[in-house]
N, C-alpha and C positions, 0 to 999 in steps of 0.2 A: 635364639639358641634353643635347640631341641634337647630336652632333658631325658634322662633314662625313664622308660615307661613305668618302672616300678616306683621311682621317686615321685613322678607326677600323680600316679594313682594313690600313693600314700598321702601326698599333700591333699588331693581331692577328698579322700575318705576322712582325713583329720578335720578338714574345714567343713565338710557337708555330710557327716556320718548320719545325722538324724534324718535328713531328706533322703539319703541313699537307702536307709533302713525303711523309711516310709514307702519308697518306690518298690522295694523288694516285697513288702507286705501287700501292697496293692497288686503286684503281679501274682503272688501266691493266691490271694483272694479271688482274683480274676480267673485263674486256672481252676480253682475249686468251684467257683460259680459256673464256669463253662461246662465242667463235667456234670454238675448238678442239673443244669438246664438240659444237657444232652440226655441224662437218665430220665428226667421228667418227660421230655418230649418222646422218648421211646415208648413209655407207658401210654401217654396220651394218643400217640399215633395209632396204637392198637385199639384202644378203647373207642376212639372216634371213627374207627374203620378207615383211616387214611391209608393204612397199609394192612395187609393180611397178617394174622398172627403166625400162620404156618408158612415156612420159607418156600415150600414148593409152589405156593400160589403167587409168589413175587414175580413181577415182570420188570422190564427196564423202566416202564412208566411209573411203577410204584417206587422204584429206587430213586429216580430223578425227582419225583414229587416229594419223597421223604427228605432228600438232601436239600432241596430248595426251601422247604418249610423249616427244616432244622437251621439252615443259615439265617433265615428271617428271624427266628426266635433268638438265636445266639446274638445277632446284631442288636435286636431290640432290648433284650434283657441284660446282655453283658457288654456288647460293643459300644453302644451309645454312652452308657455311664463311664466306661473306660476312656472313651474319647474326651468326655467332659473332665475327667480326672487328669488326663494328660495335658489338656489345655490349661487347667488350673495350676498344675505343677510348672508348666512353661511360663505362665504369666506371673504367678506368685513367687516363684523361686528362681528359675534360670534367667529370666529377663532382669531380675534385680541383682544378680551377681555383677560386680563391677566389670566394666568392659575389658580392663587389662587382664583380670583373672580369667574371664571367659575366652579371650583371645589366646591366652597361654594354653588353655586346655585344647582349643582348636588347633593351635600351632603344633602341639605335641601329639596330635591325633588321639587324644584321650577318648573323646566321644564321637568325633567326626573325622572325616578324611580317609586316607588310604587304609585299607585293611589287607591282611594277608589273603592269598587265594584260598578259597574254601575247597576242601576235598569232600566228595560226596560220601558221607558215612551213613546216609539214610538207608541205603540198600542193605547193609549188614544189620542195622537196627531192626528194620522191617523183617528181615529173614529170621533173626533171633526171636522176635515176638511171635512170628508164625510157627516156629518150632515149639515155642512155649505153649501156643494154642493147641497144637497137635498132641503134646504131652498131656495137657489138661483134659482134652477129649478122651484120651486113653484112660487116664486116672478116674474120670467120671463114669467109666463103663460104657461110653457111647462110641466105642471104636467101630463096631459093626452096625450101628444105628443109621438108617438111611437119613440123608440130609433133609429129605422131604418131611420128616417127622419132627425136626428140631423146631423149637419155638424161637421167635425173634429175640426174646429176653435172654434165652440161653446163649445165643451167639454173642450178643452185646456184653452180657455180664462175664462171659468166659474171656473175651478179649480184654475187657477192662481189668479183670483179675490178673491176667498175664502182664498187662502193662504196669499195673501197680507193683507186682512182684519184681519186674524188670527195673522199675524206677527205684525201688528199695535197694535191690542188689547193687545197682550202679550209683544211685544217688547218695547213699550213706558214705561210701569211701570218698566220693567227690566232695561232699559237704565237709567231711572231716579234713580232707586235704586243703580245701578252700579256707576253712577256719584257721587251720595251722599256718597256712601261707599268710593270711591276713594278719594274724597275731604277730608273726615274725616281722612282717613289713612295718607294722605300726610300732613294734618294739624297737626296731632299728632306727626308725625316724625320730623317736622320742629322745 
């Protein structure tokens, strides 16, 4: 028998709220770590002359080299520890849930199974971030400044600033709505 999705999520959160919270904390720390590694590597790539500091000197070779090195460091510093944490969660928690309960979650498509078709919202998000970048360039007084004189740090930090503002504008209402929804669901289940 397939239960209502809200009921099964409520049951899952009641039974495993500590582990669910730990997983959320691990994801947030991994995101912060990935951004920190990215910012560290941007500085190191310029200091070690892996890439030129001035953007007009960049070529496709520099871009591909930068991306490949960045992926390497992200995997080494963030990816491998995250994989170890995921295996630990799998072995120490998920595998120890009784088979009947685990099968109930699978049967109700809580964590596995069919999902609704995804619509591609990435295009609008990218568009909005790029619009924010254009606005930031204008506000910084760099509207008529040639791209060739921009420093790599300026480009990276400007996009990061726009992304953070976007996440704050979108994230706070989503977080408030999620907390409200979760509070009401747990309250109804009690």
